[in-house]
N, C-alpha and C positions, 0 to 999 in steps of 0.2 A: 404291432403296428407303427413303425419310422414317422415321426414326424416330418413334414413335410417340408421343407426350408423357403422362407421366403426372402425375395429379393429386394431388399429395402436398399432406400436411399440413405446418403452419410445423414440428413436431415431423421428422417424415420429412424433409423439405425439408433441415433442418439435421443430420439421419442423414447426409443423403447427399451433403451437402460434407464432414464429417467423416472419412467411409468413403474418398470421394473422396481427401481427403489423406493420409490413412493408406494408401493405395494407393500413393501417392507417396512417401511414406517408405520404406516398405517397396523399392520399387525404389532409391531413395538409397541404402539399407543395403546393397541388394544387390552395386548398382555400386561402391559405395564397397570391398564386401571384395574385388569383383576387382580393382579399379585397384592397392587395397595388394597385392596379391598378385604383381601386373606389376611391382613398384617392387625392384630387385635388391637382395642383399643387399650388394653391393660397389660400387664406381667403374664404373659401365657407361654410354660414351658412344657416343650412333648414334640414329639416328630407330625409334622404337617406334608404328607405324599403330595398333595396338591400343588401345595408351598412350593414344594421343591420340584416338581416337574415342569410346571411354571415357568421359575427361575431357567431352568436347563434350556428350555426351548426361548428364552427370552437373551440368553447370551447365544446362543446359536445364529440368533437373527443379527444381533449385535455384530457378530461377528460379519458377515456378509456385509456391511453398510460401507459404499467407497467414503472416504476423507474428502472432506470439502475444504481447498485453499490451505491442505496440510492439516485438517483438524476433523476430530471426530469424536463422540462420547467416548469416555476412559471410566464405565459406571463399571462398580464393585458391587454388586447385591448386597445385603445383609442375611446371615442365616438366620433361620426361622427362631432359633434359641440362643443368634445372639442378641438380636433385637430384645430378645425378654431377660436376657443380662445383662444388657446395656441400661434398660429401665430400671431393674433391680437394686445395680448399682447406684442410680444417680439418687433413685427414692430414699436407699441409704443415707446416703452423704446431706441428702438435704438441700441439694445444690440446683435451684429451679434455672438456672444458666446451665447446667448439663442437661438438665432434662429437655428444655429447649434447642440446646445442639444436637441429643440424639434426633427427633422427630424432624429436624431441617434434615440430619444426614439420611433417615429413611425416605423423604420427599427429592432430595436432590437428583435422583435418577430421571423424575417427571421433566425435572428443570432443563436436564440438560437435554432430552429427546425433544421438548421445545426449542429449545436453543438451534439443535438441528432441523429441524422442521424448517425452523426460520431462514436457516441459510441455504439450505433445500429450495424453498419457494422463491428467493431471491436469485439463485443461478439459474433456475428453469425459466425465470422471466429474461433475464440475458438470453437463453438461448433461443427464446421464439419470438422476443422482442422485434427486429428486424421483419421478421418472416410474416407476422401479423400486420404489422405497417405495408407490406407489398400487397397482402392480400385484403387489406382495408382498401387502399387504392385501387387498386383492380377493382372491386364493389362499386366504390364509388364510380369507377369510368362506365362498366358495365351497365348501369341503373341508368347514368345521364344518356349513354346511349342507346340503347331499349327506349326510351323515351321520347328523344329525335325518330328513331324508327317506326313505331307505334301511333306515335301523338296521342289526341284523346280516343278514348274507346269506351265504348258503355260500361258501365260499373260490373253488370252480368256477365260481360262478355269474356271467354277463356282466352288468355295469352296465351299464344301458340307461336313462341319464337326461340331462337337457340340462347339467347342472352339471358331471358329468363332460368335457362336451364345452369347456365354459368352462375350467375347470383345463387342459387339453389346449392353448386358445388361449392363457390367461395364460403358460404357460410358452413358447410359443412367440414370444410377446411380449417375455418376459426375455430368451430367445435372443438375439434380435434388439438389445435394450439392453447387453446383456454386449459384443456385438462381438467385438473378436480377444482380450480376457481370459479368462483361464486359466478353465476351468470348475470349479464346486467336485465336490466329491469323490465324492456319489453321486448326480451330474447324472444321466451316462446308464443309473444305476439307475433313476431317478426317470421318464428319457422311456420305458425300457422299461417300466413299469409302467403308466403312461400307457397307452402302443399297446396291451398285451394285455386292460386295463379288463375282469377278472375281483376278485372279492369278497379275495380273497387278495393283488392288489396295490393295492388299497385302505387294505387294514392295512397294507403294509411300506410306501406312499406315508406312512402319515397317524405311522406309529412312528420308521421310520426314513429315510425318504430326505426328507422334503420338513424338517423341524427341522434336517441337517445341511446341506441347498444354502441354506434360509433363513437360517442362521447366519451363512455362510462369504460369500455375498453382501453381509449386510449388512453386516458384518464388513471388507470390501472398499469399501463404500461410504465407513465411517466410521471409515477405520483411524488409529492410532496413529501413521502415519508422519506426519501432516500436521503443519507447525510451527504454533505459536504466533508471534506476533510480537513480538518482544523488541530494547529499545532500549537495553538497557545492553553495550558493545564486552566489557566485564570485572567480571565479579561481584565482584573485590578491590576496586575504587575504591566498591563501595557500602559493602563493609565499611571500607574506611578513614575513610570520614568520620564513623565511628559514628551514625549518624542515630538523631533521638528525635521522639517526637510522640506522637499520638493513635492506639490501635489501634481499628480502627473495627470492630464485629463484626457489624454490620446488613449485610444482602446486598441490591445493590441489584438489587430482583425486575422494575423498572421498564425495566431495559436488554434485558428476554426479550420478545419477542411469545407468545401462546399458544401456538404452532408450536414453538417454544422451549423452552417450560415441559415441554410433552410431550415432548420430546425430551431433557431434562436428568432427567426419571426415568424415562424410557428407557432411558437412559445407566446409571443408577442400578443401574437393576434387572438391566441387560444384564450388567456388571461384578463384580457381586456372589456372592460365596459363598452355598452356601445356593439360588439360583433358577436357574431352566432354561424354556430353551423362551420367551422374553420375544416377544410378539406385539402388535402395532396389531390394534383391533378397530372395525371398521365402524360406527358409530353412524348408520344412516339416520332421518333429517328431524328430527337433535338442531338445535335453533333456532341453538347455538354454534358448530356446524358442528364440533364436539370426537370427540374418537374416546377409547375408553377404550382401558387396557392391559390387557392380562393376562400373566400368568407362573405358574411352577409354585416352588410354596416346597416346597424340601426337606427335612427334619429327619432325623436320624440317631441312636437308641436304640438302646444297647448291649442294651436287651433283647426291643424290637418289633421293631426293624430299622429299612428307610427308611419315611418314611411324608412322600406329595408332598400339596400341600393346590392345589387350584386357588384364581390370585387376581385378581379384577379391580381394578384401578386408575383412579379418576374423576380427572382431570388438570383443576383450577379454577383459571384461571391470572387471579383476584380480586384488584385492588390496592385499590381501596377498599370492597368489598361484604365481609360475610361470610356463612358459611353456614349458614341459616337453616330453623326447619323446615319452610317451604313448600320449601325445594328438598329437604329431605329425602322431602315426601309424593310428590315428581315420583320421587323415586328409588326409593320404594318400590314403585311402581306397576312400575320397571323391572327391578327386582329379579325380575317373575315371570316375566321371557321370559329368565333366566340358569339354565334349568335341565337342559340339556344343551352338554355336560357338567357336574356339579353344581359351583360355587361354593362355595367353605368362607369366602372372606373377604373383604371390601370393602375397600379404602382408599382415602380421599376423598383427594388429596394438593391443597392449594393455597395459593399465596404467600398466602395471607388470614389469615382466622382464621373460628373460629364462635363462633355466637353462645350465650350460657349455655342458652336456653331447647334449641337443637340438642344442645350437648352431654347434659344429662338426656335425652334425647330417645335417645340414642344409650346410653348409659351402661343406663338402662332396657331395651332393644332387646338387647343382650349380656346383660344379666341373666335376662331371661327366658327365653337360651338359645334366640333366633329365630336363623335362618339367612339370609343369610351373617351371621356375625361383621363387626362392624363396628371399624375402626382412622381414627382421625384424624392426618391427616400435615399438620398446620398449619403455619404460616411458620418457627413455633419452633423445631418437631420437625424442618422441613428444614433449618433452621438448624445445628441440633445435628449431622445427619447430615454435610453439608456439610463442616462443620470440621476433621474429619478425612478430607477427601477436598480438598485443596487445588487439586489439578490437574482438578479438574471446578468449582470456582468459577474458575480462571485461563479454563480452554477456555470456558466462557459468559459470561465479563468480568460477573462478579456483585459483585463489590468493585473 
């Protein structure tokens, strides 16, 4: 019986190829463990058919591995008697360094396999990062819309709404995209609550499961372990020449795309104390295809306790234009849509500036006590914020 051809999308075909490669990596790792276990601890001559057969299988699988950025392991497994002979020669010479070198050579295939696995994981993360972001944003949007549609329901009431089915689908897709990566802390709780689908489950998803899952997935996608390129081999060399010159204070906003600017602001609020549960909000029919950011601003007062304010951030990566009255008029209409949950603060973050009329309008709006309160994060304000966060400046190549 011939296998049925599966009509895959380009993304699914890419994932299929990555999954096949990962399956071969897993086989290679298993075979190496078995081969290494067959290597005797001492000098042992003679045939070992099991060792030979596993080495042949190892070579067959190694051949199938594709290169990653032009590199793949170049592994030549030592023959069984070759290991014994090398150990015998080193022992006869009485050279401890030679014995250490032989053991290092015996173990080197395992190190090469681990290096390939590391490169593979980085490439798979690069493949799925943007798609995972989209699915996370879609889950956020549908979860919020679901709550708006059904309101508060009894804990034991069954949720009968297509949006809840879409939440299950989003999580199923995220599950596929995560591949063999470890699942977030509350992943199984989230899946269980989506399976039961009652009012109490939705509450747990909103308050406990999804915030934890989302934070851990996003942290894994944009982790702190990814290095920035460094061109100097020794920092002492920079100090020794006592460099002088003009200090550049302005940031190179032109180095960022609109998406990069959004991510900069998102990273800023994600890593700052006093802000929690950051997320992207999908803005349908936005002419600039932009997205709003949402975050809870948390302040602690010794007398009144913890106060949380929902903050919406609009990102405007404008290099040649300033935010004007016309833009604020559009914004005023959008404010009417932000009523569930209530928005206390609106931040307009821009790599440009505000016109004088726009500043006057915003100041009057705030003075009248209208909600939400509007904060202006212009280019100059962002430069002050980032001045004390040089790591972000370097990460986003702003100077």
